[in-house]
VOGU-3710 file (C-alpha; in Angstrom, 3 decimals, decimal comma):
1> mrritgkgkd> 33,992/76,766/87,618  30,413/77,772/88,211  28,954/80,821/86,407  26,056/83,078/87,428  22,920/81,821/85,712  19,186/82,210/86,097  16,774/85,079/85,737  17,237/86,479/89,222  20,943/86,356/88,885  20,820/88,129/85,518
11> etlielqnag> 19,010/91,039/87,123  21,603/91,123/89,835  24,309/91,088/87,178  22,853/94,196/85,519  22,761/95,985/88,877  26,310/94,934/89,543  27,422/96,244/86,133  25,903/99,646/86,813  27,414/99,748/90,270  30,811/98,772/88,902
21> dahteddpav> 30,735/101,469/86,194  29,736/104,074/88,723  32,291/103,319/91,410  35,370/101,938/89,677  37,212/105,241/89,446  36,399/106,358/92,982  36,837/103,076/94,817  38,046/99,975/92,960  37,375/97,827/96,031  33,612/98,361/95,668
31> ltaftinlhk> 33,310/95,973/92,733  35,277/93,332/94,642  32,998/93,686/97,653  29,850/93,426/95,482  31,212/90,309/93,760  32,078/88,632/97,053  28,617/89,308/98,458  26,977/88,047/95,271  28,826/84,739/95,323  28,255/84,401/99,031
41> denggndvns> 24,521/84,574/98,403  24,849/82,040/95,609  26,899/79,487/97,521  25,476/79,692/100,983  27,824/82,364/102,242  30,952/80,245/102,152  32,337/80,258/98,615  34,130/83,015/96,703  35,217/82,571/93,094  38,343/83,912/91,443
51> lseratlpgh> 39,317/87,240/89,960  39,290/85,754/86,492  35,534/85,130/86,714  34,920/88,761/87,513  36,827/89,658/84,375  33,759/88,572/82,394  31,757/91,379/83,969  31,470/94,685/82,085  33,460/97,463/83,664  35,992/95,117/85,205
61> tetqklqpnk> 38,856/96,123/82,930  39,774/99,166/85,013  39,691/97,147/88,225  41,960/94,510/86,768  44,588/97,144/86,016  44,586/98,143/89,685  45,225/94,650/91,063  45,809/94,413/94,814  49,013/92,961/96,239  48,849/89,170/95,722
71> dtvffrdgvr> 51,702/88,465/98,132  49,253/88,259/101,017  47,901/85,697/103,457  44,339/87,032/103,315  41,330/86,450/101,123  40,569/89,051/98,484  38,486/90,993/101,007  41,697/91,604/103,004  39,987/90,494/106,230  39,712/86,706/106,331
81> ridfvlsyvd> 43,031/84,945/106,818  44,061/82,032/104,583  44,557/79,086/106,925  45,219/76,405/104,326  45,690/76,045/100,581  44,865/73,132/98,298  46,051/73,014/94,696  45,113/70,908/91,707  45,900/70,839/88,004  43,041/70,729/85,552
91> dkdgekkqek> 44,892/70,388/82,265  43,446/67,019/81,199  40,152/66,409/79,481  37,928/63,683/80,794  39,035/63,833/84,446  35,411/63,849/85,537  35,990/61,508/88,463  38,517/63,836/90,112  36,339/66,866/89,465  33,413/65,083/91,072
101> rrgvfeanlr> 35,492/64,174/94,137  36,609/67,766/94,496  33,071/69,049/94,223  31,763/66,694/96,923  34,767/67,301/99,180  34,480/71,069/98,957  30,736/70,911/99,537  31,355/68,888/102,696  33,965/71,409/103,835  31,382/74,163/103,469
111> kvgleleted> 28,888/72,117/105,462  31,446/71,865/108,257  31,648/75,661/108,247  34,894/76,400/106,436  34,978/79,265/103,951  36,541/78,708/100,521  37,926/80,937/97,819  39,249/79,686/94,469  42,011/81,163/92,314  41,492/80,294/88,666
121> ksdskdkkty> 44,273/78,675/86,664  44,400/81,714/84,377  45,686/83,732/87,365  48,549/81,327/88,054  51,968/81,530/86,453  51,791/78,163/84,726  48,179/78,716/83,597  47,392/75,177/84,762  47,066/75,214/88,550  43,981/76,071/90,562
131> flkihapwdi> 44,397/77,149/94,177  41,659/76,610/96,760  42,119/78,893/99,762  40,488/77,892/103,046  39,531/80,086/105,984  38,230/78,884/109,339  35,847/81,391/110,960  35,729/81,954/114,703  32,939/79,464/115,416  34,844/76,614/113,747
141> latyadvlki> 38,090/77,508/115,496  36,344/77,718/118,857  34,535/74,410/118,350  37,603/72,422/117,404  39,841/74,166/119,933  37,377/72,837/122,506  37,507/69,366/120,943  41,318/69,313/120,768  41,686/70,816/124,270  44,038/73,513/123,013
151> kvpfkasdip> 45,448/75,562/125,872  44,943/79,311/125,589  45,773/82,228/127,931  43,349/83,279/130,641  45,590/85,440/132,837  48,928/87,191/132,537  51,629/85,398/134,489  52,580/87,041/137,776  55,589/84,803/138,450  58,824/86,798/138,124
161> haqdvplewl> 61,462/85,546/135,743  64,835/84,304/136,926  67,071/86,913/138,503  70,111/88,288/136,736  73,108/85,999/136,810  76,514/87,454/137,772  78,716/88,228/134,761  75,687/87,845/132,505  77,161/90,517/130,264  79,678/87,940/129,042
171> snpfrlpehi> 76,870/86,128/127,212  75,522/89,256/125,509  77,335/88,597/122,188  75,531/85,240/121,971  72,065/86,587/122,704  69,275/87,627/120,340  66,937/90,629/120,734  64,241/90,212/123,362  61,357/90,451/120,883  62,875/87,535/118,957
181> mhpqpdyfty> 63,549/85,336/121,980  60,164/86,065/123,594  57,710/86,939/120,803  54,702/86,895/123,130  54,096/87,600/126,853  53,991/84,846/129,443  50,461/83,729/130,347  48,756/81,189/132,516  46,838/78,867/130,206  43,878/76,522/130,376
191> pfdkgkteff> 42,194/74,221/127,805  39,771/76,218/125,700  36,066/75,865/126,506  33,634/77,306/123,969  31,034/77,788/126,696  33,354/79,952/128,784  34,752/82,439/126,288  34,558/85,232/128,882  37,046/83,273/131,008  39,870/83,732/128,482
201> lindkdtffp> 41,830/86,794/127,384  40,131/87,320/124,036  40,989/90,801/122,815  40,576/90,067/119,105  38,922/86,925/117,781  40,832/87,205/114,491  44,227/86,988/116,214  43,360/85,042/119,375  44,420/81,739/117,805  47,922/82,032/116,238
211> pstrnrivyy> 48,380/80,853/112,628  50,091/77,619/113,744  47,022/76,680/115,803  44,658/77,668/113,004  46,392/75,488/110,404  46,502/72,598/112,870  42,722/72,814/113,372  42,016/73,090/109,643  44,242/70,111/108,878  42,422/68,103/111,548
221> ilarcpyykn> 39,175/68,820/109,669  40,674/68,104/106,240  42,078/64,760/107,404  38,621/63,573/108,515  36,310/65,169/105,999  34,696/62,605/103,633  34,285/63,027/99,900  31,177/60,904/99,471  27,601/62,167/99,409  25,032/61,582/102,098
231> gqedkdktgi> 23,660/58,064/102,030  26,705/56,681/100,213  28,927/56,066/103,195  32,333/54,706/102,193  35,065/54,806/104,827  37,794/54,617/102,179  36,667/57,955/100,752  37,809/60,089/103,655  40,517/62,659/104,205  42,858/64,887/102,296
241> krllsngtyt> 45,655/62,273/102,372  43,707/59,920/100,147  42,771/62,765/97,811  46,439/63,674/97,511  47,444/60,084/96,830  44,867/59,582/94,053  45,736/62,877/92,348  42,532/64,758/93,094  44,665/67,461/94,721  48,368/67,919/94,106
251> tafplhdcry> 49,376/69,724/97,303  47,937/70,806/100,650  49,820/73,263/102,851  49,480/76,278/105,154  51,069/79,521/103,995  54,253/81,189/105,132  53,437/84,652/106,444  55,858/86,535/104,142  58,905/86,178/101,917  61,920/85,101/103,931
261> wkrarnaece> 64,136/87,965/102,696  61,567/90,729/103,105  58,974/91,792/105,646  55,311/91,627/104,727  53,769/94,912/103,556  50,611/94,232/105,532  51,043/95,453/109,099  48,661/92,747/110,357  51,083/90,060/109,127  53,635/89,029/111,741
271> serynlyshw> 56,626/88,533/109,365  57,860/85,772/111,652  59,434/83,925/108,733  61,595/86,958/108,006  62,657/87,174/111,664  63,541/83,479/111,713  65,635/83,814/108,576  67,402/86,976/109,738  68,242/85,816/113,272  68,368/82,033/112,973
281> arflcfykeq> 68,816/80,560/109,487  71,857/82,542/108,398  75,145/80,769/108,949  76,748/83,935/110,324  74,440/83,481/113,335  76,074/80,129/114,211  77,364/81,464/117,543  73,977/82,882/118,558  71,345/81,159/120,677  68,276/79,768/118,931
291> plnlirkyyg> 64,913/81,625/119,136  63,113/78,518/120,418  59,930/80,336/121,445  59,600/81,883/117,998  60,301/78,499/116,350  57,604/76,927/118,492  55,154/79,746/117,749  55,703/79,512/113,986  56,245/75,783/113,391  54,668/74,152/116,423
301> ekigiyfawl> 55,971/72,348/119,502  57,175/69,210/117,730  59,687/71,033/115,552  60,573/73,329/118,454  61,459/70,317/120,645  63,721/68,938/117,912  65,728/72,154/117,607  65,868/72,513/121,396  67,321/68,992/121,665  69,748/69,499/118,785
311> gfytemlffa> 70,962/72,801/120,241  71,403/71,308/123,718  73,226/68,281/122,299  75,573/70,589/120,383  76,265/72,665/123,518  77,152/69,538/125,502  79,362/68,311/122,645  81,569/71,338/123,218  82,834/69,920/126,536  83,415/66,448/125,059
321> avmgficfty> 85,213/68,000/122,071  87,526/70,051/124,311  88,410/67,008/126,417  88,957/64,853/123,314  91,210/67,505/121,801  93,240/67,634/125,034  93,686/63,839/124,960  94,741/63,971/121,305  97,162/66,788/122,099  98,639/64,646/124,854
331> gvlsyddnis> 99,240/61,897/122,296  101,006/64,378/119,996  103,155/65,854/122,790  104,144/62,423/124,098  105,139/61,391/120,575  108,867/61,401/121,369  108,410/59,443/124,605  106,908/56,422/122,859  109,608/53,825/123,502  107,717/51,014/121,738
341> skeicdpdig> 107,609/52,936/118,456  111,268/53,851/118,801  112,173/50,176/119,168  110,068/49,245/116,133  111,749/51,955/114,033  115,254/51,255/115,321  117,263/49,420/112,566  119,123/47,486/115,273  115,904/46,269/116,915  112,927/46,396/114,593
351> grivmcplcd> 115,195/46,139/111,560  116,541/42,776/112,714  113,232/41,185/113,672  111,898/39,012/110,856  108,107/38,583/110,958  106,161/35,576/109,702  104,071/35,993/106,501  100,637/37,605/107,021  98,963/35,594/104,247  99,498/32,392/102,373
361> kkcsfwklns> 101,733/32,207/99,256  101,555/35,898/98,193  102,956/37,400/101,407  106,657/37,084/102,133  108,635/37,440/105,331  108,949/41,069/106,394  110,869/43,215/108,828  109,172/44,808/111,808  110,523/48,310/111,115  108,389/48,445/107,931
371> tclsswqshl> 105,458/49,313/110,232  107,321/52,235/111,801  104,902/54,921/110,586  101,736/53,047/111,551  103,100/52,491/115,070  103,585/56,249/115,468  100,082/56,892/114,130  98,633/54,338/116,527  100,248/56,108/119,485  98,249/59,270/118,755
381> fdnegtvffa> 95,050/57,456/119,733  96,330/54,551/121,849  97,915/56,151/124,911  97,262/56,711/128,605  94,994/59,662/127,895  92,590/57,415/125,968  91,674/55,503/129,139  90,846/58,730/130,928  88,808/59,956/127,956  86,808/56,715/127,773
391> ifmgiwvtlf> 85,864/57,093/131,463  85,082/60,778/130,951  82,729/60,021/128,049  80,857/57,473/130,180  80,158/60,236/132,702  79,547/62,881/130,028  76,770/60,883/128,384  75,008/60,585/131,762  75,249/64,320/132,383  73,952/64,999/128,889
401> lefwkrrqar> 70,856/62,806/129,323  70,090/64,029/132,855  70,467/67,716/132,040  68,379/67,214/128,906  65,560/65,802/131,059  65,654/69,001/133,109  65,706/71,169/129,993  62,838/69,158/128,533  60,794/69,514/131,727  61,232/73,291/131,580
411> leyewdlvdf> 60,084/73,375/127,959  57,090/71,173/128,784  55,942/73,732/131,319  56,725/76,841/129,274  55,052/75,405/126,152  51,971/73,983/127,936  52,812/70,363/127,225  52,677/68,935/130,756  49,336/67,150/130,381  49,352/66,920/126,615
421> eeeqqqlqir> 49,985/63,202/126,166  47,364/62,085/128,626  44,683/64,419/127,293  45,420/64,003/123,587  46,049/60,267/123,267  42,584/59,536/121,900  42,534/62,686/119,793  45,695/61,578/117,978  44,016/58,545/116,383  45,276/58,277/112,833
431> pefeirctnr> 42,631/58,664/110,111  44,096/55,566/108,427  43,284/53,511/111,543  39,707/54,772/111,591  39,266/54,026/107,884  40,911/50,597/107,662  39,622/49,148/110,947  35,974/48,364/110,214  35,369/46,448/113,475  33,903/48,362/116,396
441> rlnritqeme> 33,843/47,719/120,129  32,786/49,575/123,273  35,426/51,629/125,015  35,094/50,911/128,738  36,272/54,372/129,671  34,357/56,601/127,250  31,450/54,133/126,807  31,547/54,883/123,084  32,030/52,592/120,120  35,549/52,810/118,692
451> pylpisskca> 37,455/51,047/115,886  39,852/48,258/116,766  42,089/45,701/115,069  41,244/42,027/115,852  43,964/40,087/117,636  44,240/37,525/114,819  44,878/40,222/112,222  47,289/42,013/114,568  49,358/38,851/115,176  49,556/38,058/111,460
461> ryclsgatvi> 50,709/41,592/110,673  53,302/41,557/113,460  54,689/38,188/112,319  55,094/39,422/108,744  56,668/42,646/109,999  59,110/40,807/112,268  60,076/38,366/109,509  60,758/41,284/107,153  63,004/43,036/109,691  64,918/39,806/110,393
471> fwislilaci> 65,400/39,231/106,663  66,887/42,698/106,128  69,158/42,438/109,161  70,336/39,074/107,856  71,001/40,739/104,503  73,193/43,334/106,255  75,144/40,620/108,054  75,600/38,792/104,747  76,986/41,988/103,216  79,345/42,435/106,169
481> igviayrlav> 80,582/38,854/105,724  81,115/39,673/102,053  83,195/42,731/102,980  85,246/40,611/105,409  85,838/38,081/102,627  86,948/40,982/100,421  89,427/42,080/103,102  90,883/38,593/103,305  91,037/38,149/99,544  92,663/41,473/98,620
491> yaafasiikd> 95,122/41,676/101,482  97,551/39,408/99,650  97,166/41,506/96,493  97,948/44,723/98,364  100,882/43,064/100,084  102,433/41,992/96,764  101,667/45,273/94,946  102,789/47,720/97,621  106,077/45,941/98,311  106,860/44,989/94,698
501> pmrkiqvvgr> 110,104/46,792/93,722  109,157/46,596/90,025  106,122/48,829/90,602  106,477/52,598/90,840  104,651/53,038/94,119  107,550/52,855/96,529  106,887/56,401/97,772  103,306/55,540/98,578  104,334/52,181/99,972  106,343/53,881/102,690
511> fitpqlatsa> 103,189/55,483/104,095  100,548/52,841/103,360  100,792/49,358/104,779  98,809/46,465/103,299  96,649/46,497/106,446  95,860/50,182/106,048  95,128/49,880/102,319  92,834/46,916/102,923  91,044/48,637/105,796  90,551/51,911/103,878
521> tascinfvii> 89,168/50,312/100,714  86,962/47,909/102,675  85,590/50,830/104,702  84,705/52,729/101,521  82,991/49,669/100,035  81,142/49,145/103,308  79,997/52,774/103,281  78,582/52,406/99,758  76,734/49,236/100,810  75,357/51,063/103,853
531> milnffyerv> 73,948/53,849/101,683  72,369/51,421/99,202  70,741/49,304/101,909  69,475/52,454/103,645  67,792/53,613/100,464  65,766/50,414/100,127  65,109/49,674/103,780  63,619/53,114/104,483  60,813/52,319/102,070  60,397/48,786/103,411
541> aiwitdmeip> 60,209/50,049/107,010  57,483/52,564/106,125  55,549/49,883/104,231  55,567/47,340/107,064  54,714/50,030/109,635  51,743/51,113/107,517  50,742/47,464/107,249  50,634/47,158/111,058  48,031/49,994/111,167  49,155/51,709/114,403
551> kthleyenrl> 46,321/53,416/116,243  47,870/56,794/117,088  50,453/59,038/115,471  52,704/58,564/118,504  52,485/54,779/118,212  53,218/54,964/114,476  56,346/57,050/114,990  57,602/54,878/117,845  57,235/51,665/115,831  58,932/53,155/112,796
561> tmkmflfqfv> 61,661/54,556/115,030  62,465/51,184/116,564  62,544/49,415/113,193  64,717/52,030/111,530  67,172/52,390/114,385  67,563/48,637/114,784  68,400/48,434/111,094  70,699/51,458/111,182  72,446/50,139/114,279  73,380/46,902/112,527
571> nyysscfyva> 74,062/48,646/109,223  76,393/51,376/110,490  78,059/49,782/113,494  78,539/46,123/112,481  81,776/46,817/110,571  83,156/48,760/113,547  82,208/45,898/115,886  84,062/43,477/113,604  87,284/45,502/113,604  87,064/46,226/117,336
581> ffkgkfvgfp> 86,189/42,810/118,717  86,820/40,116/116,088  89,678/41,113/113,816  92,979/39,642/114,972  91,363/37,700/117,822  90,937/34,335/116,082  94,056/34,127/113,917  95,852/31,060/115,300  99,620/30,823/114,827  102,061/29,673/112,105
591> gkysymfgrw> 101,394/26,077/111,234  97,868/26,234/112,639  96,174/29,292/111,192  92,398/29,793/111,348  90,408/30,231/108,126  87,095/31,991/107,586  85,216/29,155/105,871  87,639/26,315/106,588  90,984/25,496/105,007  89,554/24,698/101,589
601> nklrneecdp> 88,836/28,360/100,666  92,288/29,744/101,626  90,743/32,913/103,228  92,955/33,183/106,273  91,672/35,318/109,135  93,167/38,788/109,368  95,911/39,726/111,781  96,293/43,056/113,496  99,193/45,342/112,788  102,029/45,029/115,341
611> ggclielttq> 100,944/48,492/116,506  97,480/47,130/117,301  94,034/47,054/115,729  93,024/50,396/117,232  94,380/52,416/114,319  92,294/50,299/111,923  89,197/50,886/114,059  89,998/54,602/113,920  90,225/54,424/110,124  86,912/52,553/109,891
621> lvivmagkql> 85,190/55,018/112,235  86,499/58,126/110,450  85,512/56,909/106,988  81,994/55,780/107,926  81,205/58,667/110,295  82,739/61,444/108,195  81,362/59,949/104,987  77,857/59,786/106,414  78,006/63,378/107,648  79,423/64,632/104,359
631> wgniqeallp> 76,802/62,780/102,325  74,044/64,004/104,652  75,141/67,617/104,283  75,302/67,271/100,494  71,758/65,892/100,478  70,440/68,548/102,851  72,195/71,630/101,520  73,555/71,322/97,985  70,785/69,287/96,343  67,944/71,546/97,579
641> vmrnwwssrk> 69,915/74,581/96,403  70,320/73,122/92,934  66,688/72,028/92,811  65,157/75,284/93,987  67,648/77,849/92,717  65,538/78,743/89,716  62,308/78,872/91,728  63,835/81,155/94,349  65,339/83,363/91,670  61,980/83,580/89,933
651> grhnpenhys> 60,298/84,483/93,218  62,761/87,272/93,968  62,435/88,874/90,544  58,643/88,814/90,277  56,630/91,784/91,501  54,581/91,137/94,629  51,285/91,903/92,934  51,965/89,246/90,247  53,542/86,333/92,128  51,089/85,305/94,827
661> rweqdhvlqn> 51,995/83,980/98,237  50,383/80,597/97,541  52,300/80,224/94,269  55,590/81,055/95,978  54,948/78,370/98,590  53,633/75,911/95,989  57,027/75,641/94,273  58,780/74,821/97,569  59,459/71,287/98,788  56,878/69,490/100,870
671> fsqlglfyey> 57,894/68,748/104,473  56,703/65,192/104,982  55,274/63,794/108,192  58,498/61,801/108,627  60,775/64,774/107,984  61,790/65,135/111,630  62,187/61,382/111,934  65,130/61,405/109,527  66,680/64,387/111,298  66,523/62,579/114,638
681> lemvvqfgfi> 67,821/59,366/113,076  70,842/61,132/111,624  71,755/62,689/114,963  71,182/59,528/117,028  73,394/57,493/114,668  76,049/60,161/115,125  75,536/59,952/118,896  76,283/56,228/118,650  79,533/56,888/116,803  80,838/59,355/119,397
691> tlfvasfpla> 79,887/57,175/122,361  80,178/53,508/121,347  83,648/53,767/119,749  84,966/57,082/121,052  87,916/55,391/122,803  89,417/54,719/119,380  89,088/58,296/118,115  89,018/61,118/120,719  88,495/63,697/117,960  85,077/62,222/117,057
701> pllalfnnil> 83,182/64,691/119,342  85,053/67,581/117,700  83,994/66,431/114,222  80,436/65,985/115,493  80,495/69,492/117,004  81,526/71,110/113,715  78,937/69,062/111,864  76,136/69,994/114,280  76,929/73,701/114,183  76,473/73,435/110,434
711> eirvdawkft> 73,484/71,084/110,807  71,483/73,541/112,939  71,858/76,348/110,412  71,311/74,086/107,400  68,103/72,716/108,948  66,993/76,234/109,853  67,740/77,417/106,326  65,765/74,513/104,846  62,759/75,162/107,058  62,636/78,889/106,320
721> tqfrrpvask> 63,567/78,937/102,633  63,189/75,508/101,009  60,188/73,889/102,679  56,550/74,780/102,668  55,288/75,662/106,083  54,582/72,356/107,863  51,350/71,728/109,715  51,919/72,542/113,375  51,838/69,538/115,678  52,491/68,960/119,351
731> arnigawqei> 54,968/66,709/121,152  55,965/66,885/124,797  59,339/65,161/124,348  61,570/63,482/121,795  59,560/60,265/122,073  61,159/56,848/121,600  64,511/58,486/120,850  64,934/59,123/124,588  64,912/55,390/125,356  67,245/54,702/122,441
741> lnavaimsvv> 69,706/57,292/123,740  69,577/55,700/127,202  70,254/52,252/125,729  73,168/53,555/123,619  74,600/55,336/126,673  74,620/52,134/128,720  76,042/50,109/125,849  78,782/52,688/125,273  80,272/52,007/128,700  80,566/48,311/127,860
751> tnafimafts> 81,950/48,795/124,335  84,582/51,332/125,401  85,687/49,082/128,261  86,119/46,180/125,820  87,895/48,419/123,281  90,414/49,539/125,897  90,878/45,952/127,072  90,941/43,905/123,857  91,516/46,320/120,949  94,004/48,693/122,536
761> dmiprmvyly> 97,506/47,655/123,636  97,171/49,597/126,874  96,611/46,604/129,185  99,473/44,446/127,779  101,807/47,442/128,120  100,737/48,069/131,706  101,157/44,382/132,616  104,635/44,373/131,108  105,606/47,630/132,814  104,562/46,648/136,333
771> aygggasmrg> 104,865/42,831/136,277  107,772/42,148/133,915  109,636/45,430/133,479  110,044/46,308/137,122  107,943/49,461/136,711  110,947/51,378/135,422  110,752/51,382/131,628  108,956/49,987/128,584  112,227/48,939/126,937  112,019/45,407/125,635
781> yvnnslsiyn> 108,238/45,399/125,359  108,211/44,849/121,585  110,474/41,830/121,829  108,459/40,500/124,768  105,146/40,776/122,873  106,343/38,729/119,873  106,574/34,952/119,949  109,055/32,808/117,989  108,305/30,146/115,369  110,619/27,776/113,545
791> isqipyrnmp> 110,478/28,518/109,803  111,220/24,899/108,934  107,968/23,883/110,646  105,784/26,192/108,534  103,600/24,058/106,216  104,131/24,404/102,470  100,644/25,933/101,947  101,644/28,827/104,245  105,097/29,460/102,812  105,584/32,432/100,451
801> eekdiwfdns> 106,115/31,727/96,758  108,831/34,357/96,518  111,177/35,711/99,160  112,541/39,249/99,372  116,130/39,939/98,376  117,177/40,711/101,939  115,903/37,359/103,237  118,795/35,143/104,243  118,368/31,380/104,065  120,286/31,142/107,303
811> tstcryrdyr> 117,350/32,774/109,082  115,732/29,941/110,973  112,961/31,646/112,958  110,297/34,293/112,435  108,209/36,257/114,918  104,454/36,621/115,285  102,190/38,600/117,591  101,151/36,374/120,504  102,295/35,064/123,881  103,396/31,449/123,235
821> yppghyrqyt> 106,328/29,317/124,259  109,231/29,131/121,730  110,200/26,026/119,746  112,162/23,491/121,789  110,218/24,221/124,968  108,384/21,225/126,373  105,131/23,281/125,968  106,090/24,832/122,672  103,503/26,980/120,873  101,092/26,954/123,826
831> htmqfwhila> 100,134/30,097/125,712  102,550/31,364/128,332  101,592/32,499/131,831  101,980/36,098/130,682  99,074/35,551/128,282  96,833/34,504/131,170  98,056/37,369/133,331  97,168/39,799/130,563  93,760/38,172/130,043  93,031/38,398/133,786
841> akmafiiime> 94,098/42,055/133,774  91,797/42,758/130,818  88,803/41,173/132,539  89,598/43,017/135,777  89,872/46,304/133,900  86,467/45,747/132,231  84,783/44,948/135,539  86,387/47,860/137,390  85,743/50,414/134,634  82,124/49,351/134,172
851> hvvfavkffv> 81,390/49,406/137,895  83,093/52,760/138,442  81,373/54,439/135,485  77,971/52,904/136,253  78,282/53,904/139,919  79,071/57,480/138,920  76,250/57,416/136,333  73,617/56,295/138,806  74,907/58,667/141,483  74,760/61,615/139,084
861> awmipdvpsd> 71,294/60,557/137,898  70,151/60,381/141,518  71,704/63,741/142,416  70,172/65,631/139,476  66,343/65,760/139,633  64,528/65,391/136,321  62,367/68,466/136,965  63,965/71,696/138,280  62,573/72,920/141,605  61,550/76,313/140,198
871> vkarfkrery> 59,559/74,584/137,439  57,752/72,475/140,052  56,927/75,623/142,016  55,666/77,465/138,913  53,545/74,485/137,904  51,956/74,232/141,371  51,368/77,982/141,370  49,637/77,794/138,007  47,440/74,885/139,115  46,444/76,813/142,216
881> liqeylhnye> 45,631/79,977/140,253  43,596/78,008/137,713  41,419/76,549/140,460  41,043/79,919/142,180  40,317/81,782/138,946  37,819/79,177/137,793  36,062/79,324/141,140  35,801/83,126/141,001  34,626/82,967/137,395  31,852/80,492/138,220
891> verlklqlsa> 30,771/82,562/141,238  30,588/85,735/139,158  28,750/83,902/136,415  26,228/82,589/138,936  25,735/86,114/140,331  25,065/87,436/136,826  22,545/84,654/136,171  20,738/85,353/139,445  20,790/89,085/138,741  19,421/88,489/135,236
901> sytnealsev> 16,616/86,280/136,551  15,757/88,882/139,204  15,729/91,607/136,547  13,424/89,562/134,309  10,990/89,042/137,201  11,065/92,739/137,994  10,420/93,634/134,363  7,418/91,314/134,228  5,999/92,987/137,305  6,621/96,380/135,789
911> ssvpdkhevl> 4,739/95,419/132,653  1,741/94,488/134,787  2,043/97,483/137,122  2,924/100,571/135,048  3,321/102,915/138,021  6,471/101,071/139,195  8,639/102,299/136,284  10,507/104,863/138,318  11,377/102,427/141,099  12,709/99,884/138,595
921> secl> 14,807/102,551/136,880  16,407/103,411/140,170  17,163/99,719/140,823  18,713/99,285/137,389
//
């Protein structure tokens, strides 16, 4: 820290001492004002040192006792607002290099025009941390607002809001106060132009730019400010990010405007954080609408768009959840009408059917009625209502995406984001791209030299990136194959343990079949593998994306999004795809079973339960989906609470004049640039679960609805209480996630059609009912769906080592799930005509369902315009008024210029002809 030295400064110090002694009792602020002015003169008018330095001055003891409130967002003069804070720890001796970097960096910030004020470490709680407060004066804000083309108001909007809707009073319990929902009036806006300040509605320069815009401008400067001296140009020594990474500064963040549980004492402070916490972040507000305009005003458009999308997605989930619950209820109510399950459970039918062993050696013959409970469970999800629900979800996902486009278009207009992407593309160039790309070329549009990445370097980086992604996806597939091998290996163990009469698990064995036990444990193991691979791949994906050196922030996020979602898609859904489309499809038949790696390894392919594979897909989906949501909520809610409980407690119990605003925010978690990315990723993976495999579990939308209601409030709570205030940034839409959602929506129609055709037993039952049962009853379906095999023809390697007590040696045949001719038939053990009829029906169902759903999807998409008509009208009205207002402004400006030139000529004539003074006065 610099001290006041020199003869002239000593004289000033004596004057300051006398002034301080004289005025301390009457006005303690006088000494502060004198000190600020003194240091301004010393440092070029831009630097103010800390309170601790003034403690060395005589007469300062009384002032120190009367400390001002430190829980403030203003400099010590109470006028200049703190737009950004940098912190660093200076508890090590010999860190001259970092001190030198800081000195050069801060000097360059002053040259830019920013004003700095330092809080000494002796004023901080830990006695180690310095805080550098940054203020951007009006000239800097105006200059960079012009550069960034920030839209600001120029005229109050004269377009009336939507008229009252009938029965609007019904929604009153879900509404928030008007000042929360609309924190500022509606204006027509236009990109700021520093040369036309009279054109805009500037009532107060200190409050014209909101805090979110101010911190965005300051961060733009910090990210591009070098920390090398003139004449020592080094592109690597640029930006606050590099200074944070090398430890020169520890944190960089804008300030929250107040404590979240208490309004700010300063009337000039908006207390928007308190309003957000009171009306948005509390869980008791879960049924209320979100204050999106206030979120956007406080955090910026990018975070506002995320919460708008999440809220809209949750609202649309309500309809899917209701329909899914109705379909599940239908399965429960039709429980007693399930003839197939009754036949399986009947001792005279299912109790007399002997089934072939499900594995080699360890599995014995078994009776069909042992799967009685699982057949009832399967009926809950595999019934006629499931087909209707699968078709409904195909239409629902289209309505969701189309209505979201309309909602997004309305937000784009209301939040001045219509032309953002086109105007800001070049302004979003990442500092890392500018630093690492040393080659320059002429931009044909701007005719300016710009950095670029040579094609040879770009191809090499893309090849390495692609190879890395392929390697990790291959690793996932290898893990999935390992889990499948586990399923095949332990099935026999579960079969022998669960049915062993010598073991004391007979009660459990009645409710858990070997298939269910294998599926449940394999799903848990798969979930653990998913979490482990996620942990490592997230870091790999960021590394390879950084290596590609994307040009803009938008390009960086889109590339990372595609890599991460591709990985997550394979990681989360591959096990569900296996159960849905591969398990039980390539089994073979007794005497000619199929093996995973050939006959030598004895890992026989899994068979489905006689009730179908759908219940196993349901188990897999519930464990992975619910486990992911539970783990995500633990990470988002419980861990931050445990980590920050002490800090929050300390903040609540410290007086405001002792625990400063910057220290309170310093102990909070940093909200990283990729923070929203992980939030989107979590929700899009969930979206895949409730669309791709929803035919197997109609209650999935209901679980997602409950999770999202909690997710909105947990995210809101984190943003308002656990995170430092993020730097405001703009985004006109949800970016690459929109295309991913569209792709998942299209794929969901195909997957659900295949699930209903090949995983569910719905098509075989319908074929039997109308082609073989006369359309009257399902009686006899179980017997019809099981083929016969001669036990004497089973090879020794497939025969069980031990047989159950009930097994009679006179039993000559066993049954297995397939449609094949019985022994003795001239085409024994080959597929019957019924098998081909069922296969044809399955293919016909897939084609019909896909075409019907796609036809409805495209029709709905065509019927619903992406942009509402009233938004189009408002946008055209605003464009027209901008042109008209600009024209009038230029005309008036020209008149004033002509009038001023005429006045100057008249004054020159008056100076030469004194007797014309009276005439000129009359003209003026």
